[in-house]
C-alpha positions as CSV (number, residue, x, y, z in Angstrom):
1,M,-2.2,-3.4,-22.4
2,H,-4.0,-1.0,-20.2
3,E,-4.2,2.6,-21.5
4,L,-3.8,4.0,-18.0
5,F,-0.2,2.8,-17.9
6,T,3.0,3.0,-20.1
7,R,4.2,0.0,-22.0
8,D,7.0,-0.6,-19.5
9,Q,4.6,-0.4,-16.5
10,N,2.1,-2.7,-18.2
11,K,4.9,-5.2,-18.8
12,K,6.0,-5.1,-15.2
13,I,2.4,-5.4,-13.9
14,K,1.8,-8.4,-16.1
15,E,5.0,-10.1,-14.8
16,F,4.1,-9.2,-11.2
17,I,0.6,-10.7,-11.5
18,N,1.8,-13.8,-13.2
19,L,4.4,-14.3,-10.4
20,A,1.7,-13.8,-7.8
21,L,-0.7,-16.3,-9.4
22,G,2.1,-18.8,-9.7
23,F,3.2,-18.4,-6.1
24,N,-0.4,-18.4,-5.0
25,K,-0.9,-22.0,-6.2
26,T,1.4,-23.3,-3.5
27,H,1.5,-20.6,-0.9
28,N,-2.0,-19.0,-0.8
29,I,-1.1,-15.2,-0.6
30,F,-4.5,-14.0,-1.8
31,V,-7.9,-15.2,-2.9
32,R,-8.0,-14.6,-6.6
33,K,-8.8,-17.0,-9.4
34,D,-7.2,-15.4,-12.5
35,Y,-5.2,-12.5,-14.1
36,E,-8.2,-10.4,-14.8
37,E,-9.5,-10.6,-11.3
38,V,-6.2,-9.5,-9.8
39,F,-6.0,-6.7,-12.3
40,Q,-9.5,-5.4,-11.6
41,K,-9.6,-5.9,-7.8
42,D,-6.0,-5.2,-6.9
43,V,-4.2,-3.2,-9.6
44,L,-7.0,-0.8,-10.4
45,D,-8.0,-0.6,-6.8
46,C,-4.5,0.8,-5.9
47,A,-4.1,2.9,-9.0
48,P,-5.5,6.2,-7.5
49,L,-2.5,6.2,-5.1
50,F,0.0,6.7,-7.8
51,N,-0.9,10.4,-8.4
52,M,-1.2,11.1,-4.6
53,I,2.5,10.6,-3.9
54,K,5.1,13.2,-5.0
55,E,8.3,12.3,-6.7
56,Q,11.2,11.6,-4.2
57,E,8.8,11.1,-1.2
58,S,9.8,8.1,0.9
59,V,7.0,5.5,1.4
60,I,6.5,2.7,3.9
61,D,3.7,0.2,3.0
62,L,2.3,-1.5,6.1
63,G,1.5,-5.2,5.8
64,S,2.5,-5.4,2.1
65,G,1.3,-9.0,1.8
66,G,1.0,-9.9,-1.9
67,G,2.5,-6.5,-2.8
68,F,-0.6,-4.3,-3.1
69,P,0.0,-1.4,-3.1
70,G,3.7,-1.7,-2.2
71,I,5.1,-3.4,-5.4
72,L,2.8,-1.3,-7.6
73,L,4.1,1.9,-6.0
74,A,7.7,0.6,-6.7
75,I,6.8,0.1,-10.3
76,F,5.1,3.5,-10.8
77,L,7.4,5.6,-8.6
78,P,10.9,4.6,-9.6
79,N,12.4,7.8,-8.1
80,N,10.8,7.1,-4.7
81,H,12.2,4.8,-2.0
82,I,9.6,2.3,-1.1
83,S,9.8,0.1,2.0
84,L,7.6,-2.9,2.3
85,L,6.8,-4.0,5.8
86,E,5.6,-7.6,6.1
87,S,5.6,-9.9,9.2
88,S,5.2,-13.1,7.2
89,S,8.5,-14.7,6.0
90,K,6.6,-16.5,3.3
91,K,5.2,-13.3,1.9
92,C,8.6,-11.6,2.2
93,Y,10.1,-14.4,0.1
94,F,7.5,-13.7,-2.6
95,L,8.1,-9.9,-2.5
96,K,11.9,-10.5,-2.7
97,T,11.4,-12.7,-5.8
98,V,9.2,-10.0,-7.5
99,I,11.7,-7.2,-6.7
100,E,14.6,-9.3,-8.2
101,K,12.6,-10.4,-11.3
102,L,11.4,-6.8,-12.0
103,S,14.7,-5.2,-11.0
104,L,13.0,-2.8,-8.6
105,K,16.1,-1.1,-7.2
106,N,14.1,1.4,-5.2
107,T,12.5,-1.1,-2.9
108,T,13.4,-2.5,0.6
109,I,11.7,-5.4,2.4
110,I,11.4,-5.2,6.2
111,N,10.4,-8.6,7.6
112,Q,9.0,-7.7,11.0
113,T,5.9,-6.8,12.9
114,I,5.5,-3.1,13.5
115,K,5.5,-2.1,17.1
116,E,4.7,1.2,18.7
117,N,8.2,2.2,19.7
118,N,9.8,0.9,16.5
119,N,13.0,2.3,15.0
120,L,12.1,1.8,11.4
121,G,12.9,5.4,10.6
122,V,10.8,8.4,9.4
123,Y,8.8,8.4,6.1
124,D,6.9,11.0,4.0
125,V,4.1,8.7,3.2
126,I,2.6,5.7,5.1
127,T,0.3,3.5,3.0
128,A,-1.8,0.5,4.1
129,R,-4.6,-1.6,2.6
130,A,-6.8,-3.7,4.9
131,F,-4.1,-3.6,7.6
132,A,-5.7,-2.3,10.8
133,P,-8.2,0.3,12.1
134,I,-7.1,4.0,11.6
135,K,-6.4,4.7,15.2
136,K,-4.1,1.7,15.5
137,I,-2.2,2.6,12.4
138,I,-1.6,6.2,13.7
139,K,-0.5,4.8,17.1
140,L,1.8,2.2,15.6
141,T,3.5,4.7,13.3
142,K,4.0,7.6,15.6
143,N,7.8,7.1,15.5
144,N,7.7,7.0,11.7
145,T,6.3,10.5,11.0
146,H,7.5,14.0,10.7
147,Q,5.3,17.1,10.6
148,K,4.4,16.7,6.9
149,T,4.0,12.9,6.8
150,K,0.7,11.8,5.4
151,H,-1.1,8.5,5.8
152,I,-2.8,7.3,2.6
153,L,-5.1,4.4,3.6
154,L,-7.1,2.2,1.2
155,K,-10.3,1.5,3.0
156,G,-13.8,0.1,2.3
157,K,-17.2,1.4,3.5
158,K,-17.5,5.1,4.4
159,K,-19.7,4.2,7.4
160,I,-17.0,2.1,9.0
161,I,-14.3,4.8,8.2
162,Q,-16.4,7.4,9.9
163,E,-16.7,5.2,13.0
164,E,-12.9,4.7,13.0
165,L,-12.2,8.4,12.5
166,K,-14.3,9.2,15.6
167,L,-11.5,7.6,17.7
168,I,-8.6,9.8,16.4
169,N,-7.6,13.1,18.0
170,K,-9.0,15.9,15.7
171,N,-6.8,18.5,17.3
172,Q,-3.7,16.6,16.1
173,H,-4.9,15.3,12.7
174,I,-6.9,16.5,9.7
175,Y,-8.4,14.0,7.3
176,E,-10.1,13.7,3.9
177,I,-12.2,10.8,2.6
178,I,-11.9,10.3,-1.1
179,N,-14.5,8.2,-2.7
180,K,-13.4,5.6,-5.3
181,D,-16.5,3.4,-5.7
182,T,-16.3,0.7,-8.3
183,K,-19.3,-1.1,-9.7
184,E,-18.7,-4.1,-7.4
185,H,-17.9,-2.5,-4.1
186,E,-17.7,0.6,-2.0
187,R,-14.1,2.0,-1.8
188,N,-12.6,5.0,-0.2
189,I,-9.2,6.4,0.4
190,V,-8.5,8.2,3.6
191,V,-5.7,10.8,3.7
192,I,-4.6,11.8,7.2
193,K,-2.2,14.6,7.9
194,K,-0.9,16.3,11.1
195,N,-2.8,19.4,12.0
196,E,-0.2,22.2,11.8
């Protein structure tokens, strides 16, 4: 049990991690050796996002992979609609299994590669973790935003983030870098909004 989360959330996280570790034995969805490592490096890494998304906001998670942060957002935000975009059929099969086992009724899987002129619809929040450089994410999702959409991106080193941010149009976008360093590694969250 982790004190950050409710009993029900802890139960679902535990089930999710165990499913991921089981699936990983045959399908290699991530590089983790045990439960504790997944909890520390993946669950706690994504945890700051839970308070950054308002109730009812629609979310699309780009390149959901093993479900971080997408599945966790679905567990923590039951009143939000969460779409998980993943191009790998193998990973989508895993995500579908998790959604069914955890009864996550607020979650949709989109098994495709995001393209610039996509028709995936418009979202309030776009999340991504280790998906692509910032400029590319903004370019790929231009069809998926409205005036108030925010990108919340889990990123690593601030130096690299600053290099990536040099390439975006500052007249069109405002951004904030939120530092979330852990003992092991440098971690930052980048929030990007349209400049009104």
